[in-house]
C-alpha positions in Angstrom: 30.5 8.8 -29.8 29.8 7.3 -33.2 27.0 8.1 -35.7 23.7 6.3 -35.3 23.8 4.1 -38.2 20.2 3.9 -40.3 19.9 1.1 -42.8 16.7 1.3 -45.2 15.9 -2.0 -47.1 14.1 -1.8 -50.5 12.8 -4.0 -52.8 11.4 -3.3 -56.4 9.6 -1.5 -57.6 10.3 0.9 -54.4 8.1 3.7 -53.4 10.2 6.5 -53.6 8.6 9.3 -51.2 8.7 6.7 -48.4 12.5 5.9 -49.1 13.0 9.7 -49.7 11.2 10.7 -46.6 14.0 8.7 -44.3 17.0 9.9 -46.1 15.5 13.4 -45.9 15.3 13.1 -42.1 18.5 10.4 -41.6 20.3 11.3 -44.5 21.3 14.6 -44.8 23.9 17.1 -43.4 22.1 20.4 -42.9 24.7 23.3 -42.1 24.4 24.3 -38.5 23.4 21.2 -37.5 25.3 18.6 -36.0 25.0 15.2 -37.6 23.9 12.5 -35.8 23.3 9.8 -37.9 24.8 7.6 -40.8 22.4 6.5 -43.6 22.7 3.5 -46.1 20.3 1.8 -48.6 20.4 -1.8 -49.1 18.5 -4.4 -51.0 18.7 -8.0 -51.6 20.1 -7.8 -55.0 22.2 -5.1 -55.3 22.2 -3.3 -58.5 19.6 -1.2 -60.3 16.0 -1.3 -58.5 13.0 -0.1 -60.4 10.8 2.3 -58.8 6.8 2.8 -59.0 7.2 5.9 -60.8 9.1 4.4 -63.6 13.0 5.8 -62.4 15.5 3.5 -61.1 17.9 3.5 -57.6 21.2 2.2 -58.1 21.8 0.6 -54.6 25.5 -0.8 -53.9 25.2 -2.6 -50.6 23.5 -6.0 -50.0 21.4 -7.3 -46.7 25.1 -7.6 -45.0 24.7 -3.8 -44.3 21.9 -5.0 -41.7 24.7 -6.7 -39.5 26.0 -3.2 -38.2 22.4 -1.2 -38.0 21.5 0.5 -35.1 17.9 1.3 -36.8 16.4 -0.7 -39.6 14.0 0.9 -42.1 11.6 -0.6 -44.1 10.1 2.4 -46.0 7.1 0.3 -47.7 6.9 -3.1 -48.9 5.5 -2.9 -52.2 5.5 -6.8 -52.9 3.3 -7.5 -49.8 1.0 -9.6 -51.6 3.7 -12.1 -52.6 5.8 -14.0 -49.7 8.9 -12.4 -48.7 12.4 -13.9 -49.6 13.6 -16.2 -46.3 16.7 -14.7 -46.9 15.0 -11.2 -46.0 13.0 -12.5 -43.0 15.7 -14.2 -41.5 17.9 -10.8 -41.9 15.2 -8.8 -39.8 14.9 -11.2 -37.8 18.5 -11.6 -36.7 18.7 -7.7 -36.7 16.0 -7.3 -34.3 17.3 -10.0 -32.4 20.5 -8.5 -31.8 18.9 -5.2 -30.5 18.3 -2.8 -33.8 15.5 -0.7 -33.7 12.8 -2.0 -36.4 10.7 0.9 -38.3 8.3 0.2 -40.8 6.6 2.9 -42.8 3.1 2.1 -44.5 3.1 -1.4 -46.2 6.5 -2.0 -44.6 4.8 -3.2 -41.5 3.4 -6.1 -43.2 6.8 -7.1 -43.5 7.5 -7.1 -40.0 4.3 -8.5 -39.6 5.4 -11.7 -41.4 8.6 -12.2 -39.9 6.4 -12.6 -36.8 7.8 -10.0 -35.2 4.2 -7.9 -34.6 2.6 -10.9 -33.4 0.7 -9.8 -29.9 1.9 -6.3 -30.5 0.6 -3.0 -31.6 0.9 -1.6 -35.2 -0.3 0.7 -37.4 0.0 1.1 -40.9 -2.0 3.1 -44.0 -5.2 3.2 -43.5 -6.4 1.7 -46.6 -4.8 -1.3 -45.9 -5.5 -1.5 -42.2 -8.4 -3.9 -42.3 -6.2 -6.1 -44.8 -3.2 -6.4 -42.1 -5.7 -7.3 -39.5 -7.2 -10.3 -41.5 -3.9 -11.4 -42.6 -2.2 -11.3 -39.2 -4.6 -11.4 -36.7 -2.4 -11.9 -34.0 -1.5 -7.9 -34.4 -3.4 -5.4 -33.0 -4.0 -3.1 -35.6 -4.7 0.8 -34.6 -6.0 2.1 -38.0 -6.1 5.4 -36.4 -2.5 6.1 -35.7 -0.4 8.1 -37.6 2.6 6.1 -36.2 3.1 3.6 -32.9 6.6 3.7 -31.0 7.2 0.4 -29.0 10.9 1.4 -28.4 12.3 -2.1 -30.4 9.7 -1.8 -33.1 7.8 1.3 -34.6 5.0 1.5 -37.2 3.3 4.2 -39.4 0.9 5.0 -41.5 1.4 6.0 -45.0 3.5 8.2 -47.0 3.9 11.6 -44.7 3.7 10.1 -41.4 6.8 8.1 -42.0 8.1 11.6 -41.9 5.9 11.9 -38.5 7.7 8.9 -37.5 11.1 10.0 -38.3 10.9 12.9 -36.6 9.5 11.1 -33.7 12.4 8.9 -33.5 15.1 11.9 -33.6 12.9 13.2 -30.9 13.2 10.4 -28.9 17.2 9.8 -29.9 18.6 13.5 -29.2 15.2 15.5 -27.7 12.9 17.8 -29.4 15.0 20.6 -30.5 17.0 18.7 -32.8 13.7 17.4 -34.4 12.4 20.8 -34.7 15.5 22.0 -36.1 15.2 19.3 -39.2 11.5 19.8 -39.2 12.3 23.7 -39.9 14.4 22.5 -42.4 12.1 20.8 -44.3 9.2 23.3 -43.7 7.3 21.4 -42.2 5.8 21.2 -38.5 8.1 18.6 -36.0 4.6 17.3 -35.1 0.8 16.8 -36.8 -1.8 17.0 -34.4 -4.7 14.1 -35.0 -5.0 10.5 -36.7 -5.5 8.8 -40.0 -9.1 9.4 -39.8 -8.6 13.0 -40.8 -7.4 11.9 -44.0 -9.4 8.5 -44.5 -12.3 8.6 -47.5 -15.0 7.8 -45.2 -18.5 9.3 -45.3 -18.8 12.4 -43.2 -22.2 13.1 -41.3 -21.8 17.1 -41.3 -19.2 19.4 -42.2 -17.1 20.9 -39.4 -14.6 24.1 -39.5 -11.3 23.3 -39.0 -9.3 23.9 -35.9 -6.4 25.1 -37.4 -6.6 28.9 -36.8 -7.7 28.1 -33.3 -4.5 26.1 -32.7 -2.1 28.4 -33.9 -3.2 31.0 -31.9 -3.4 29.0 -28.5 0.0 27.8 -29.6 1.2 31.2 -29.7 -0.7 31.9 -26.0 0.7 29.1 -24.0 1.9 31.5 -21.3 -1.8 32.9 -20.7 -3.7 30.5 -18.2 -6.0 29.4 -21.1 -8.9 27.4 -20.3 -11.5 25.2 -22.7 -13.7 27.8 -22.1 -11.1 30.2 -23.2 -10.6 28.3 -26.4 -14.4 28.1 -26.9 -14.9 31.5 -26.8 -12.0 32.3 -29.1 -13.2 29.9 -31.6 -16.8 31.2 -31.2 -18.4 27.7 -30.5 -20.1 26.4 -27.2 -17.6 24.1 -25.3 -19.5 21.1 -26.1 -19.1 22.1 -29.9 -15.2 22.6 -29.5 -14.9 19.2 -27.5 -17.0 17.2 -30.5 -14.4 19.2 -33.3 -11.5 18.4 -31.0 -12.4 14.9 -31.1 -13.2 14.7 -34.9 -10.4 16.5 -36.3 -7.5 15.6 -33.3 -8.9 12.6 -31.5 -8.4 14.2 -28.6 -10.0 16.5 -25.4 -9.0 20.2 -25.7 -7.8 20.2 -22.1 -5.6 17.1 -23.3 -4.3 19.0 -26.5 -3.6 22.3 -24.5 -1.6 20.5 -21.8 0.4 18.5 -24.2 1.6 21.6 -26.1 2.8 23.2 -22.7 4.9 20.1 -22.0 5.9 20.4 -25.5 7.3 24.0 -25.3 8.5 23.1 -21.6 11.0 20.7 -23.2 11.9 23.3 -25.6 13.0 25.6 -23.0 14.5 22.8 -21.2 16.9 21.9 -24.1 17.6 25.4 -25.1 17.5 28.2 -22.3 19.5 27.8 -19.0 15.7 29.3 -17.4 15.0 28.0 -14.1 12.3 25.4 -13.6 9.9 28.2 -12.5 10.2 30.7 -14.9 9.8 28.1 -17.6 6.5 27.2 -16.0 5.4 30.6 -16.1 6.2 31.0 -19.9 4.4 27.7 -20.7 1.7 28.4 -18.8 1.7 25.8 -16.0 1.9 28.4 -12.9 4.8 26.3 -11.1 7.4 24.5 -10.9 5.9 22.3 -8.8 3.0 21.9 -11.2 5.5 21.5 -14.0 7.3 18.7 -12.1 4.2 16.9 -11.6 2.8 17.0 -15.4 6.6 16.2 -16.4 6.3 12.7 -14.3 2.5 12.1 -15.3 3.4 12.2 -19.3 7.0 11.2 -19.4 8.0 9.5 -16.5 10.8 11.7 -15.7 11.7 15.0 -13.9 12.2 18.6 -15.7 16.0 18.1 -14.2 16.6 14.7 -15.3 15.2 15.6 -18.7 17.9 18.6 -19.0 20.5 16.7 -18.5 19.8 14.3 -20.9 18.9 16.5 -23.8 20.0 20.2 -22.6 23.0 22.0 -24.2 26.0 20.4 -24.5 24.6 17.0 -23.7 24.5 14.2 -26.5 21.1 12.4 -26.1 22.5 8.7 -26.8 24.7 9.2 -23.5 22.2 9.8 -21.3 18.9 7.8 -22.4 18.2 4.5 -21.5 16.7 2.4 -24.5 13.2 1.2 -23.3 10.0 0.9 -24.8 7.2 2.7 -24.4 4.6 -0.1 -23.3 6.9 -1.5 -20.3 9.5 0.7 -20.0 10.2 2.5 -16.5 12.6 5.5 -15.8 14.5 6.5 -13.1 15.4 10.2 -11.7 18.3 10.7 -14.3 17.4 8.6 -17.5 14.8 9.0 -20.0 13.4 6.1 -21.7 13.5 5.6 -25.3 10.2 5.9 -26.5 9.1 7.9 -23.4 9.8 11.0 -25.1 7.1 11.2 -27.7 4.5 11.5 -25.3 5.2 15.3 -25.4 2.6 15.0 -28.0 0.7 12.2 -26.9 -0.5 10.1 -23.8 0.3 6.8 -25.3 2.5 5.3 -27.6 0.3 5.4 -30.0 0.1 8.7 -31.4 -3.1 10.0 -32.7 -3.1 13.7 -31.3 -1.4 15.7 -28.3 
């Protein structure tokens, strides 16, 4: 099977971090990890492309590189207040029309919106620009809190580090949680961050709240136990009501939903990396029985543990068995997993705020 071709389109002055994030996930060959992607950078006028910090990029590929792309990434769009080139807009529309996946990081969503590709659809961008995106393109359903939104054919993310979150999510969707986790480990970061943008946005805070980090780490290490919300509250030395408020404030979800998401995610990793029977996996992740695990899998991922293992287990290649679809409308069969659905290992919907 050929490599998945990822092409990033840049524009002067280019934001280096957003581009580097994409390159870090899709463009590096790491020892011990399989190569799944081929990465290219292109621009409308090949040559020297200035960056926001004063250094420069030498980009040799023009927009014709988009013609063969499986995924087109817009790693921020610094000239969002200036009409985009008709040539760029036409190439972006053409790539989408022929089936390429479009990915926008931070202000890259403005380019996709200008191209008319986000009309009537959900999207996100950096919290600082969310109101502006909604005002300029009222037909776009802007979610100012989401770290990223994956619609299957189009994905958008919040700013800077959220671009890494989205890129790792796409790897997880393409090739399973195990590969995404291994790439994240090489990058010395978690494969998925909890919460949404509101924990980072500069807004008035009525009262300080203690971080949940230590409690989340402890719970993740004890998933095999029959933990309840009361157990988490006792561990955190707060009342269940206070715990629920802190989860909502910091993660945008409830303690119970977060705990279930961690168990599903752990089950996915075991299905991919081990030959343990489903009953054994259910016990290890605290879901008590194979029946309960199957029910939770179908509710969250739209598939069964057996079908997931066939798609992403050891010795399989994700794209050979993964049906391309969308999170919003896509359906899955017993033996397939739709693109984007795998994101629900840490989110109930295509909008990712928390587990």
